[in-house]
C-alpha positions in Angstrom: 78.3 335.6 143.1 79.2 333.4 140.1 81.5 331.2 142.2 78.9 330.9 145.0 76.1 330.1 142.5 78.3 327.4 140.8 79.2 325.8 144.1 75.5 325.8 145.2 74.5 324.2 141.9 77.1 321.5 142.2 76.2 320.7 145.8 72.5 320.6 144.9 73.2 318.3 141.9 75.3 315.9 143.9 72.6 315.8 146.7 69.9 315.1 144.1 71.9 312.4 142.4 72.7 310.7 145.8 69.0 310.9 146.7 67.9 309.3 143.4 70.6 306.6 143.7 69.4 305.7 147.2 65.8 305.6 146.0 66.7 303.3 143.1 68.7 301.1 145.3 65.9 300.7 147.8 63.4 300.0 145.0 65.8 297.3 143.6 66.2 295.7 147.0 62.4 295.7 147.5 61.7 294.1 144.1 64.4 291.5 144.7 62.8 290.5 148.0 59.4 290.4 146.3 60.7 288.1 143.5 62.4 285.8 146.1 59.3 285.6 148.2 57.2 284.8 145.0 59.3 281.9 144.1 59.6 280.7 147.7 55.8 280.7 147.9 55.6 278.7 144.6 58.1 276.1 145.9 56.1 275.7 149.1 52.8 275.4 147.2 54.2 272.8 144.8 55.9 270.8 147.5 52.7 270.6 149.6 50.6 269.7 146.6 53.0 267.1 145.3 53.0 265.3 148.7 49.3 265.5 149.3 47.3 262.2 149.2 45.0 263.7 146.6 47.8 264.4 144.0 49.6 261.1 144.7 46.5 259.0 144.1 45.6 261.1 141.0 49.1 260.5 139.5 49.0 256.8 140.1 45.4 256.5 138.8 45.9 258.7 135.7 49.2 256.9 134.8 47.6 253.4 134.8 44.5 254.6 133.0 46.5 256.5 130.4 48.6 253.3 129.7 45.4 251.3 129.4 44.1 253.7 126.7 47.4 253.5 124.9 46.7 249.8 124.3 43.5 250.5 122.3 43.5 251.9 118.7 42.2 255.3 118.2 39.0 255.3 116.1 39.8 256.7 112.6 36.7 259.0 112.7 37.8 260.6 115.9 41.3 261.0 114.6 40.1 262.8 111.5 38.0 265.2 113.7 41.0 265.9 115.9 43.2 266.7 112.9 40.4 269.0 111.5 40.3 270.8 114.8 44.0 271.4 114.7 43.8 272.7 111.1 41.0 275.1 112.0 41.8 276.2 115.5 45.4 275.9 116.3 47.7 275.7 113.3 46.7 279.0 111.6 47.8 281.1 114.5 51.0 279.0 115.0 51.9 279.4 111.3 51.3 283.1 111.5 53.6 283.5 114.5 56.3 281.3 113.1 56.0 282.9 109.7 56.2 279.5 108.0 54.1 276.5 107.1 54.0 273.7 109.6 52.5 270.2 109.1 49.6 269.1 111.3 51.5 265.8 111.8 54.3 267.6 113.6 51.9 268.9 116.3 49.2 266.2 116.6 49.4 264.2 119.9 51.5 261.0 119.7 49.7 257.8 120.6 46.1 256.6 120.9 45.7 257.7 124.5 46.7 261.4 123.9 44.6 261.6 120.8 41.6 260.0 122.4 41.7 262.3 125.4 42.3 265.4 123.4 39.3 264.6 121.3 37.0 264.2 124.3 38.3 267.1 126.4 39.2 269.6 123.6 37.4 268.8 120.3 34.1 267.6 121.8 34.2 269.8 124.8 30.9 271.8 125.0 32.6 274.8 126.6 34.6 277.5 124.9 38.4 277.3 125.1 38.8 279.5 128.2 36.3 277.3 130.1 37.3 273.8 129.0 38.4 273.2 132.6 34.7 273.1 133.6 34.2 269.7 131.9 34.4 267.0 134.5 33.0 263.9 132.7 32.6 263.5 128.9 30.7 260.3 129.7 32.4 257.7 127.6 32.9 255.3 130.6 36.7 254.7 130.2 38.8 254.2 133.4 40.6 257.5 132.7 37.4 259.5 132.4 35.9 258.0 135.5 39.0 259.0 137.4 39.0 262.4 135.9 35.4 263.0 137.1 36.6 262.3 140.7 40.0 264.1 140.8 39.5 267.0 138.3 37.1 269.0 140.5 39.5 268.7 143.5 42.6 269.6 141.5 40.8 272.5 139.8 39.7 273.8 143.2 43.2 273.5 144.7 44.9 275.2 141.7 42.3 278.0 141.6 42.5 278.6 145.3 46.3 278.9 145.1 46.0 281.3 142.1 47.5 279.1 139.4 46.3 279.7 135.8 46.9 276.0 135.0 48.0 272.8 136.7 49.5 269.7 135.1 50.7 266.3 136.2 53.5 264.5 134.3 54.5 260.9 134.5 58.3 260.9 134.9 58.7 257.4 133.7 57.0 257.8 130.3 57.5 261.6 129.9 53.7 262.1 129.3 51.6 264.9 130.6 48.9 262.7 132.0 46.7 265.5 133.3 46.1 269.1 132.4 43.6 271.3 134.2 43.0 273.7 131.3 42.9 271.0 128.5 45.3 272.7 126.1 47.1 271.1 123.2 49.9 269.8 125.5 47.5 267.6 127.4 48.6 264.0 126.9 51.7 265.1 125.0 55.1 263.4 125.2 58.0 265.3 126.7 60.5 262.9 125.2 59.5 263.3 121.6 57.4 265.6 119.4 57.1 269.4 119.5 57.4 269.7 123.3 60.6 267.7 123.8 62.8 270.8 123.8 60.6 273.0 126.0 61.2 274.3 129.5 58.4 272.1 130.7 60.3 269.0 129.4 63.5 270.3 131.0 61.9 270.8 134.4 60.3 267.4 134.4 63.5 265.7 133.3 65.5 267.6 136.0 63.1 266.6 138.7 63.0 263.0 137.5 66.7 262.7 137.8 67.0 264.5 141.2 68.1 262.3 144.1 65.9 264.3 146.5 62.3 263.2 145.9 61.1 266.5 147.4 63.1 268.6 144.9 61.3 271.6 143.2 62.6 272.4 139.7 62.0 275.8 138.2 62.7 276.9 134.6 63.0 280.4 133.2 60.3 282.2 131.2 60.6 281.0 127.5 58.6 280.7 124.3 56.1 277.8 124.4 54.1 276.7 121.3 51.0 275.8 123.4 50.4 279.6 123.9 51.1 280.5 120.3 53.4 283.3 121.4 51.0 284.9 124.0 52.8 285.8 127.2 51.3 284.3 130.3 52.1 283.5 133.9 51.3 280.3 135.8 50.2 282.2 138.9 47.8 285.1 139.4 48.8 287.5 142.2 
């Protein structure tokens, strides 16, 4: 009876282990297919958007209007208000996360255009942070803001329909983020210098800029990003 019981226990254990192994293998294969399909969908979405007339015209218009703003000096009063906003709303949480003091000058946008646009779309935005994307036209009359009033509602609708939490356009020549749907602190920033030059965003833009295939889609892995002050997020809602 002892021998029979032992053999039965061993056979049952082996059968159970094999069943569990098969279930885990099937689950792994299912998850792998889901991940592959997720990134395949993202690549297709991005490729279609990048080649659409709407996005092509937006990039060309925003690039020229951004360059035009960069030729004008930033009013000192607006610059002081922008720096005060960083000190009150962004840097405290960043310092807490990094556990060290950081200077505002290290994170303020570089250049008149980025500073001017961040003031109008972030500092003077009448909406709360989570709803800044609702501002279409701050009403200052500049070429950039006139273009933004036309293209932003269309880009916002496209990104929202596809399920993206944010949507940005970068000028590969200058390395500037010339448009950002959510109007976060990387809007207008330089990806060649400053705090975002070593980010995965900068790496993706640089890799695509150097790709021989103009339809190339460049993905970067999940990584810390100062814009989010350490809060995990995804760029697409499923």
